[in-house]
Structures are given as C-alpha cells and as structure tokens.
N, C-alpha and C positions, 0 to 999 in steps of 0.2 A: 504494500500500500504506500502511496506517495505521502510525503510529509504534509503537503497541502491538503490532501483528502483527509488525512488523519486529523488534522487541526479542525477542519470543517465539521467532521463527524463528532469530535469531542465537544465542539461549541454547541452543536444541536442537542447532544445528549445531556449536557450540563444544565439545561433548562428544566429544573426539577418540578414535577407536577405538585399541585396541592392535593392533600389527602382528601379522599371522598369515600362515601359509602352509598351504595344503591339501596334505597329504602324499601324496595320490593312493592311499591304501590303504583306501578305504571298503569296508565289507562290507555288502551289501544282501540282506535277505530280502524277496522280492517275492511278493505274494499274487495269486491268480487274480482276474481282473476280467472282468465281463460287459458293461461299458459300451462300446458300439460307437464312441462319439465319441472315446474314448481312442486308438483305433487308426485314426481317420479322417484322411485328408489334408486334409479340409475344415475340421477344427477348428484354431483358432488360439489362441495363448497358453496359459496354465496352465489345468488342469482339476481340479475337485474331484471326482475319481473315482480308483478304485484305492487301494491301501494297501501301504506298505512300511515295514519296520523297518530303520534304518540305524545302523551303528557306524562311526565314523571318528575319526582322531586329527588334532589340530591342534598345530603348534608355535607357542607363544605367548611373547612377550617380556613378562614380568610385573614390575612395579615393587613394591618392598616397601611394606607399609602397607595401610591400608583405602582402597579406591578402586573405581571402576567399570571393568569390563573388557568390551570389546565383541568378539563373535565374529560375523563376517558371512559372506557367501557361502553362506547356507543356503537351502533350497528356499522358493519363494514360497508353497507349499501346506503348510508345516510345521504340525503339530498343536501349538499352544501349551501344551496340557496334558500333553504326552508328550515332554518334553525333559529329559535328565539329563546331567550333566557330572562327570567325576572326573579327578583329577590324578595318580593312581598313587603310586609311591614318590617320595621326595625330601622336601625341606623342605615343611612344611604350607602348603597354600593352602586356606583355609576359604571356602566359598561361603555367604554370608549371605542371599542372595536372588537372584532372577532375574526378568527381564522379557523377553518375546518381542515384538519389533517386527516385525509382519507386513508384507510387501510387497504391493503390488497388482500387477495384470497390465500396468501401464503402463511407459513408459520409466523412470520413477523407480524401479520395482521392480528393473530391471537396474542402475541407478546405485547403489542401496543395496548391491548385491553387490560393487561395485568400490571401496567406501569403504576407505581405507587404501592404495590403489594410486596410482601416478603417472599423471596424466592431462594432456592438453593441451586447453585450452578456447579456442575462437575466438568472438569477439563479433560477427563479420561473416561472412556466408555466403561471401564471396569470398576470405576470408583476407587482406584488405588491412589491414595494421597501421596504415596512415594513417587509415583510417576506423574501425577498431575494434581494440583491443589483443588480444593473445593471452597466455594465462596457462598456465604449466606448473608443476606441483607436486603435492603430495599432496592427494587428495580427502578432505576431512574430513566432509562431509555433503552431502545432496541432498534437496530437497523441491520441491513445486510453486512455492515462493517463489524458489528459486534454488539456487546451489551455493556451497559454502565451500571454498576452495582455499588451502593454505599453500605459498608459493613458497620457493625455496632460501634466500632472505634472511631467512626466518622470518616474513615479513609474511602477514597473513591477508587474503584478498580474498573479499568477498561479491559474487557475480556474479548480478545479478537477471535480466538478459536475455543470452542467448547463442545463437549460431547452431548450434554443433556442439561435441561433446566426443569426443576420441579416447582410447580405453582401450587399455592394453597387451594384446598378444596373449595373454599368460599370466595375465591377471587372472581372479580367481575369479568365475564366473557365479553368479547366484542373487539373491534379493531380500530374504529375511528375515534378521534379526539377533537375537542374544541379548545382553542387557546383564546382566552378573553383578556383584553387589556382593561383592567378595572382600577377604579379609584375608590378605596374603602375609607370611610371616616374613622372607623374603629376596628380593632381586631376582635375575632370571636368566631363562633360557629354559626353559620347561617344556612337556611334552607333555600336552595335554588330550584325554581320551577322551570323545567325544560319543556319546550314544545318543538317537535321536529317531524318531518316526514321521511320515510324510508321505503325502499323497495325490498324485495326478499320476503315479504309477508303478503299473503293473499288467502282467500277462501273461496270455496264453491260448495254447492249442495251435493250430498251423496245419498241416493235413495235406494233402499232395498225393498223389493216386492217379492214376497214368497207366495206363490200361487197354491191355493188349496186343491187337494185331490178331488176327483169326481167330476160330474157334469157341471155346466155353468162356469162362471168365472168370478171367484172371490179371491182376495189377496190380503196378506198382512203387509201393511205399508209402514216402513220405518224411515223417516226423514232424519238425516244427520248433517251437521256442518263439518266439512273437512278443511282444517286450517293448517297451512304450510308455513314454516319459518325457516328460511334460508338467508336470513339477514346478517349472519355472522355474530349474533348476540342472543343470549338466553333472556327470556322474560319469565320471572317466577312470581306467582301470586298476582297476576295482572287482571284488571277489569277489562272485559272484551266486549266491544260492540261491533257487529257485523253489518255491513251495508250491502243490500241487494239492489241491483239495477246497474246501469251502465253510464256513470258520469264520465265526462272527459277529464282525463288526468294526464299529468306529464307536461307536454310542451306548451299547452295553452292555458290562459287564465292566470289568476293571481297565485303565485307560488310561495310568497312570504307571508307569514302569519304575524299577528299582532305581538309586539314585544311586551305587552302587558302580562302580568303574572297569570299563568294558566290556573284555572280552578282546580283544587285538589280533588282526586277521585273520591266518589262517594261510596261509603260502605253499602253493600247490598245484602238484604235479608235473604235467607235461604229460600229457594223456590225450586220447583221441579223442572220447569221448562223456561226457555228464554222469553223475555218480554218483547213483544213485537209492537212496532209503532211506525207511523209514517214519518219520513224524513225528506221534506220537500217533495221532489218528484220520485223519490226512492222509498225504500223500506229498510228499517233497521231491526236487528235482533240483538238484544243485550243479554249476554249469557249470565246465568245465575252463579253467584259465588265468585271465587278466585280461580284462575286458570293458569297452569304452567305451560309455557311454550318454549321448550328447549330448542336451541339452534339445531338445524339439520333434521327436524322431525315433522311429521304430519299428524295432527291431533284430530280425532273424531269426537264430537260432542252432540247430544241430542238437539234437534231443531224443533221438532214437535213430538208429541206423544205418539207411540205406535198405535195404529188402529186398523180395523178391518174395513176394506172398501170393496164395493162392487166394481167389476171391470169387464172388459170385453176383449177377446182374442180376435183379431182381424187379419185377413190375408189379402194383400192389395197388389194389383198390377195396374200401372199408370202409364199413360202416353201423352205426349204433347206438353205444352206449357201455356202460360197465360198471356204470352206475347201475341199481339195482332199486327200484321204488316200494315204499312201506310196505305196500301190499296189492295183489293182482292188478289189473292195469289192463285192464278189459274194455270200455273205451270204444272205439267204432268211430270213431276220430278221422280216418279217411281213410287211404288208402294212401300210404306213403312212396315214391312212384314218382319216376322221373327218366328222361330220355332223353339219349342221347349225352353222358354224363358222361366227362370226360377221366380217364384212369387214371394214378395216380402211378408215376413211375419211381424205383426205389431201387437202392442199391448196398449189398450185405450182405457181411460178412466176420467172422472171429473175431479178437478183439483179440490181437495177438502179445505184448503186454505191457500194463502198466497205462497206459491212455490218459487223460490229463487232458482236460477239456472244451475244446472249440474248434470250428473250422470245417474241414470237409473239402471240397476242390475236386477234382472228377474231370475228367480230360482223356482225349480220344481223338484219333486221327489221322484227318483227313478224307481224301478220295479223292486229294488231292495230297500227302499225307504230312505236312501241317502240323498241329501240335497245336491242338486246339480244345476250349474249355471245354464239358463236357457238363452241368455243373450243380454246385451247392454246397449243403451243408446242415450242420446242427449235429451235433456229437458230444458226448454227455453223458460225465461221468466214468464210465469203464468199467474194471472190474478185468480182469486178464489172463485170457484164455480165455472171456470172455463174448461174446455176439453183438452186433455193431454193425450197425445199419441206418440208412442216411442217405438222406433224401428229396432227390433231385436235381432234380425238376421233374415235368412232365406229358407223357406220351407223345403225339406228334403223330398216330400211326397207330391207336392203340388207343382204343376207346370202349366204354362199358357203358350198358345200359338196364335198368331194373328195373320190374316190374309186379306188384302184388299180385293174385293170382288168386282167392283165397278167404279168408274170415274168418268163423268160427263160434264162438259162445259157448253152452255148455250149463250154465246156472247150477245146475240140479239135480244134474248129475254133477260139478260143480266142475271144469270143464275148458273149454278153448277151443283152437282151432287157427288157424294163419295160414299161408298158402301164397304163395310168390313164384316168379316166373320172371325170370331174369337172362339177358340176351342180350349176348354179347361179340362185337365186330367188330374185325378186324385189316386195315387198309388197306395194310400194308407188305409188303415182299417177303420177310420172314423170319418164320417161325413163332415165336410167343411163348407162354409159359405165364403165365396171369394168376391171381393169388391173390385169391380172393373171401373177405373176412372179414365175418362178421355177428355181432352181439352181441345175441342175443334178450333183451330186457329188459322184457317185460310182467310177468314174475314170475320168481322165482329157481328155481322147480321147472319144468324143461322137458326134453323129449326130442326127438330128431330122428325124426319119425314116418315120413318117406319122403324119398327123393331119387334123382334119376337118376344121380348120381355119388357115390362113397364119399368122405366128408370126409377131408382130410389130417390135421386136428387137431380135437379136440373137448374142451372143458373146461366148467366151470360157467358161464363168462362168454364163451366164444368158440366159434364154429362156422366152420371154415376149409376151403376147397376150393382145389385146384390144378387149373386147367382149361386144357388145351392149346387154342390157337386157331391154326388154319392161316393161312399167308400168303394175303392176299386172300380171307379167308373169315370164318366166324363159328362160335360155339359157344354152346350153351344149357345153363343150369343150372336145374333145378326142384327145390324142396324144400318140406317142410311141417314146421313146429314145433308141438308140442302142449304146452300148459301145464296143470298140475294144482295143486290147492290143497285145503285143508280148510276147514270152516265157520268155525273160529276165525281163519283168515287174513283173512277179510273183515271 
C-alpha cells in the first residue's frame, strides 16, 4: 500500500462514531412489490427492489459543541436523498449538514454496521497468538484497506491483514451510515428520531386454496402476507404497516421527507388479524403486535382469517382479442385453425374481502390423501365482492380443435360472414363443462347470425359459450358471425 493511500485511509478511519443503540421500536410502512427475486431463495445479498418508509429512534451520546456525529446500523439499500433526523424536545441540537455513507453488499458492508461495537480480531486463522496477535476493542472503522480498533488502553491499532473478526451477538446489523454535522448546546444522551426510505423491503399476498374432496367446489382459503427483507439490516420488534395498491415510487414525486421529528411508534394491543383501512387511493394492513424481520428472510404472517369459500372449476379456451381495426378487415388472411389445443384450467371465486395482488396456490388431495399442488397463478388487486379467476395450468384430458368452415364478403351490401366449428374432447372419467370465448374482431359492428348452442354471454367484445363435454366423449360447437358497416367506415 502506498504511503499516500495509507494516510488517507487512516484519516477516514480516525473519525470515531458516536455511541448509539437501536431501541428496537422501528415503525415500517412497506409497499407492495412485484419483483420475484425479492422473494426468491436463490437471491443472495441486498437487492435494489421494493420500497419502505421507516421511522425509528436512536439513543445517542452527544458531546457539546460543533462536531461530526455518526449514526450507523442503517440499511445497505438506504435512499441517500430521503433521510431526515430530528431530536425532539430538550436542549437544541442543530443539524448543519448530513452525508450518507452507503455500504456495499460485501463483508465490509456488514462491518460498517458494527462500527462502535466491541469486537475481537485475530490475525491468524488458527488463533495462535504466537504466530499472530489478537486484538479486542472498539471498532472505529473498516474498509478494504483494513480495520481500526481502539483497545482498552486507549491505543489505536490499524490492522491491515486479519484472518477473522468476531462481532457481539447484539451488534446492530446493516451497512450504511449517516454523518451529521451538529451543533449541540449541551452534552448528554438524546433520542434521535430517524425517518428514511429504503429498498430491499417489499411484500405481496400469498394465498393458499385447499380444495375439498367430492363433487362441487369448496375450498379452504388462507390469505397471508409475504414480507421480504433484503435491505442489509435486521429489524427486530418492529411495527409493520403494509400498503396494497400501486403508487408511483422511485424516480418521480417528492423524495425528501419533513425534517420535523417523526412521531414515535404507537404500542399496539394484541389482536388476531391485521387492521385494514383505506389509505388515500390505496389500502393498508397494520399487523398486530411486534414483528421480527431478519435480513435475508421472507416472513409469512396472516392477512385475514382462514375461511371456507364456494368456488368454481372452469376450463377455458379463448381466441381473438378486444382490439378492433380502424376499418372493417375483409382480408381473407386464412383460417385461425388449430388442432388438439390444451384447455386452460382455472379456479374462480368471489373475493370475500379486498385482496391485494399476489400468488394463489391451489392444493388437492391425491388418491392416498396426500396434499398435492394443483397449480398456481397470479391474483390482481381485487376489491371485495369482485370475481377472481386464477389460471392454474392446462388440463391433461381436455382438448379443443377449431376449423373455419366458411368466409364470405359482400362489398356491395357492406357485410361479411365467418363460420367456425369447434370440437371439444374429454379423455377423462369425469364430465366437464368447457367455456369457449371468442372475440370477433374484424369490425366493431357484428351479430351472432347462427349457432347450434345458445351463448352464455354476449357483449360488444365477447361471445361466450358453456359446453358440456361427457367423460370419454366429445362435443361440437358451430356458429356464424356477421359483420356490417357503412360506406364511410371504409
């Protein structure tokens, strides 16, 4: 190492931090996150995904006068532009400026969070003091260049090479720090109220639907909140509020929060389920009691009480879309035919309450009575009383074939017609009802000219049939759609 670099490193490390303690009373508002990596066991280290607003208090020993104050143990994913601190009542402590020292996802990031704690450093991997000394004392700084430790005799030791470092079990985890330029009127212990935003925290709903055996469709519905913490910092005994909805976060809008003192978190009485409330255009769920969110974990907690719901198994084949061309499409571009297409298996039910976006996993019991995953699919944000339909997979026994049987354009009469034949087969031992959805989209003006079965639903953008298909059998649907237009439409 060059002398110049060594001097610069020592100068940085000699800025000793103020002693602090995390009071374990953080209040977190965690926003919904769609990033799968945040909830994946394969992901390692901190992640720049998710969003949370944090209020917490720190007990600080502050000296009188104008000096630098360091607050460590903050998330590695802290937003440096959204950090505020206030000192509440008591003798004035003026904050003249602040700098956020961001940690990386390396071992040094974890060491930064332990600055101010008592550590033991070994310079030999075997712990043999004859080959390499051991140092115990207060960790004053850490960087790629080495460690700065102050031992009990007051001496400073810059340790360039070391084999291991032992941190106390109750040391504060986390990697980022905030350096405050303060002017304190008097010395003493003060409570600092911190407000900041960080990524690495997010939540989404996790729904478990266990289908009952026998005919019909009933299910045990278990809604939970899945909370991921990959912020680089543990949160113990925290008050948690979850926000459901899709607010704009990150690049737009106001990113700095008021420098006024944040309100202290309120104690919560014990309760069974989260407290739900409206939050502007969104919805919030305040979890009961205190929650531990260790770094690098995904925590599941009840969102609603488990209940029994009526449901419906649906098997759907769908064609076309809701797009209409700017003028009637009279091109004979060929039949949109297919053979032996797999049919989508879905689970449908009515939302018993407001359901935040998440993933539903459906389970059934096999012939031996063991629970087996039937499939999983996404649930969008759904208000109470609205229909929910989750695609679980593709049915093994059901198939659909489609054939266009006629197409005719009469330009003089400003009309055209198109006919299809759909054949459904069922190779299973149970009769099924298949939903056939078509979106006639050659032009916005159309009618159902004929069909061998009455449609179950018909709108300006949808033609839907419910077709019973016997076990080990088949069923056929034939229909003709007629389009009409005026001369100015062309």
